[in-house]
Steps between C-alpha positions, in 0.01 A plus 500: 500500500209440748275321246449203734418721797260711295322181396479371858344821631249517214664785307624304200560717195584814700838669443775437757521747791666827401630617840654341813179577689288325236740205508462473879121515470509212253706289744253590777209393280678169437544438873133570562390272215717214626357537851140510377560197278641313801177567691681657795430814700770758571510390865565138400780601266670712769499202735653278229758762391613653831763731346215722383428593859141623470186511290546872423845421357353234271219736400754768408694245295190401305409862433860621448429763764866505599827412328488124460769305684646223289522256793128544571406454135710188446391346830141533384575370150668193651211443738245523216722277282486753217615376156872552436447731202270710715768528769754612240264767369431625853875526560542706183216730602650556844836585345351734242798713391435869558724605213250333266206672663609860450146578386360445852642840600277664236167386643399866527494537118453143372193280507516140618448387139797708385723363776395148401605584143845612620533179698408291197739691274788437740464122462388479136682341211315719248313829542297593194338842458262670259446879523296736289468783755861578593851357491505201742599606851800265501646694204413859592755775557461709815387803301240307303369321810461830683314647201260203489425532871460879489273475195268266687508706820418828324207336323321453834201729542487488878767736644575277799542192280724698266712618792527146637620356168749782444641456851553128437697540174846491658422183696342330200793600281744355753302176499487481120874555459576247775289243318713540187809363682356152448606501133864557598526201736699186406180293519284760326193368318463522125299817440289509183315822424262591219429873483230647277644747250259769621702517825804623305301784348415663834719776643444443869716743694595691188744442213816455707344253745341294223816498291700378800241226556510379140880500499488296821272245332737481202802443727319228696384325183852508360705412808296311764499131406220405741265773369313442175313809381256510208279775358146413395426721197166672470429306182504173695207611716256595225308176542526453875702571811634320809258412779610789726708815443757418770584135576784337694538123488735323746624150423691321779786257447254217566246597236243246620405719801518858620428687177317830538373793295491859625263743329594864555227762503631836381774563756278446806569138581344190360399143570682169506351198325598147604217300342657249259241541226531880503879481495498262203277744310730795568810294414352406164409863428845629592673234290275592208592869517869422549490324162337809344756742645800631309827305503791621715661679204170655394430602860832681528444669164158619619647632825765684298228654288320646802827611661584683177162674496553626854852616414351709220254655748768572763555871579874431526 
């Protein structure tokens, strides 16, 4: 969605807007581009489209300074004779469903790149992940996720930064668990995850928390048909490793456009790549390491092995 509009406003290759506000700003940018391309001033447009009422109203439309009114937007699109596919995209952006933009309420703890990732995931056909730091966020238990966040927060040297990260754990945990609901939807994407074996050997949060997490992975691998989990054994990485320790690749239903790669940087956010050449490189790398990962049966056997080790260590 919005590929045509992004191209018209000179932002081709960017991810689609992740929030209703960003969607409105994209429509405003389109209206401004169409006016500039027509060679008209704002005053001339207001005279030609009287329902706008005033130049300040048109200016606010172009800058999305207020909630956009559909009748104003479509009056302008008709006047500018915007392409039909562009009109359809603008209509979709104006009707952006808030239930699909749950992440916009977490702007206090999520970067714009992360919110763009959530937006992409919600419309993807396939989400493919590689992780060698931790269990992928989409598959984390609440206890494990809290341990990962607390571990990072306590590692901060500056007391104020440490306090800030600790105070944000509950909000970030709520966001992470809300994100996981995507995999339970009727139109859920296929989720393919490769996890480095070294992740299984960590005891983040202690024995009980880690054992619960590994059992959760085993249950998902066994029972969730849209989730395909594979373990990358340490032996496979003796002569190389993936291009980044934490990669998420989103493939839309129309695979010719809209693909993106998110690179996570040690639990503090990351960056979104939309350059085609870069994405092709990461896709090839991830496919290569998928082929070197254990089979489903071998993966479940390996999970069982680590679960058994933790059971032996349990104080119970």
